C-alpha positions, 0 to 999 in steps of 0.5 A: 294942790301942791301935793297933786301937782307933784304926784302928777309930775312923778306920774308923768315921769314914770309914764315917760320912763315906761314908754322909753323902756317899752321902746327899747324893749321892742327894739331889742326883740327886733334887734336880732334881725338887724345886721350889726354891720350898720345897725350896731345899736339895735343889735347891742340892745339884745344883750340888755333884754334881761334887764329890760324885761326886769325893768318892765316888771318893776314898772308893772309893780309900780302901776299896780301899787299905785293903782294906775290901772290904765298904765299897767297895759303898757308893761303887760303888752311888752312882756307878753311880746317878750315870751318867745324870748324868755322861751329861749332861756326858760322852759316851763315843763317837767324835767325829762329823762332819755327814752331808751325805747326810741331809736335815737342819737345822743349828742353833746357839745362841750367847749373843754378850754383845752382841758385846763392846759393840764400836763396829765390826762385827769380831766381828759378821763373824767370828761370821757367818763361823763360822756360814757355815763350819758351814753353819748354817741357823737361828741363835738368839742371846741378848744380841743387840745390833742397833745398832753405830755407824751399822750394823745387825747384821741388815743384816749377816746378811741376805745369808746369813740372809734371814729373821729374827724378833726378840723382845725387843731382845736376842733373835733368830732368823736363819734361811735358811728362811722364818719363818711366824710368831713370838712374843715371850715376855717374863718378868715383873720381868726383862730376860730373855725367850724367843721362838719362830719357826716355820720352814718347812723345805721344807714342814715347819714347826718351832717353834724356841724361843730362851730366855735364863733369869734369871742366877745373880747370882754374877758381879754379886755378885762384881763389886760386892764387888770395887768396894767392896774397891777403894774401901777398904770392908770386905766381911765374908766372911759378908755376901758368902756370904749375898749369893751364896746369896740370889742363887743361891736367888732366881735358881733360883726365877725361873728355875723359873717361867720354864722352866715358862712355855716348857715350857707353850708347847712342850706347846701347840705343834702343830708339832715343837719345838726348844728352844735357849738360855742357860738359866743352869742345870746339867744335872739341875737343876729348871730343866733337867728342866722345860725338857726335859720329853719332849724330847731332850737333843741332847748326850746323843743324839749329842754326845761328850766333855766338854761345858761351854759357859761360858768362865769359871772355872766349867766348866759346861754351861748352853747347850743344844739340845733337840728333839722326840722325832720328830726325830733328832739326827745330831751335836752339838758346840760351837766354842771361839770366844772372842768371848763368855763362852759357847761356841756349840753346834751340832746337825744334826737329821735331817728 
């Protein structure tokens, strides 16, 4: 009887853990519908979804190994509900190539991290070479820096991209097609911004948005903590956790407002829209859903494999290309370039 009692006790504990895990997972799946203002906890659970999914897989293995078939339904149902979320990061389809037989537009988005703040133009030329090789028609850059020594990057790019529109100093759209109009969209109380440019592709005008939303502040907080420790100052764990959490929540709230501003501009456009940029937020988040609206996520439509765009220790997808429903995506991919802490993403869109 003693062994049976212990077995029942552990089964009960695992069952409670499973129920809590499933509830947290469902809250995370719907957290992207919750505005971070007033719903911080549920919005934050979106960031934990990968860990929650792994936890459900572990629990499924446990129920299978212990042959408690009745409880396997809990993680199975939970994981089935996670399929749309998993699809924003992983697509199980054959690797595609550009279709040269279709009339199309090749667009790329890249946070270039100010070209590494180099004093010469090696990185500038290397990135331009990659864009030529990929036959990019429209290039959206974030964290752009034009002045390199006594040269301007615009002058380097103009032979291949004869047209450009600049928003804030760190935002630019290069194009091989004429740009008929453009507008800068500065965000209040931050250095981040967005912009749009109307690109005339053989008589069809597309409005291309380039957005760089508020950062999470995580790296900045860790860098400041590291500097304090190097100076011999004590950094309390609780204070560090509170600082990270505070920056994350503040960043979510700021990004939510910025995303709403861009989404409203997209809805007001009379031209078909393409939205590119570094959103500094993960799929299924409130920012992702707001920016997406009724548009199509290019990766979900025609990407393949595991998609992450940040080169740091956090393998997350924060750079995107969305497009209007009346357009059709043909191919979507990234290149493992090492010039920035981001990877560039590319998309071929049929016209």
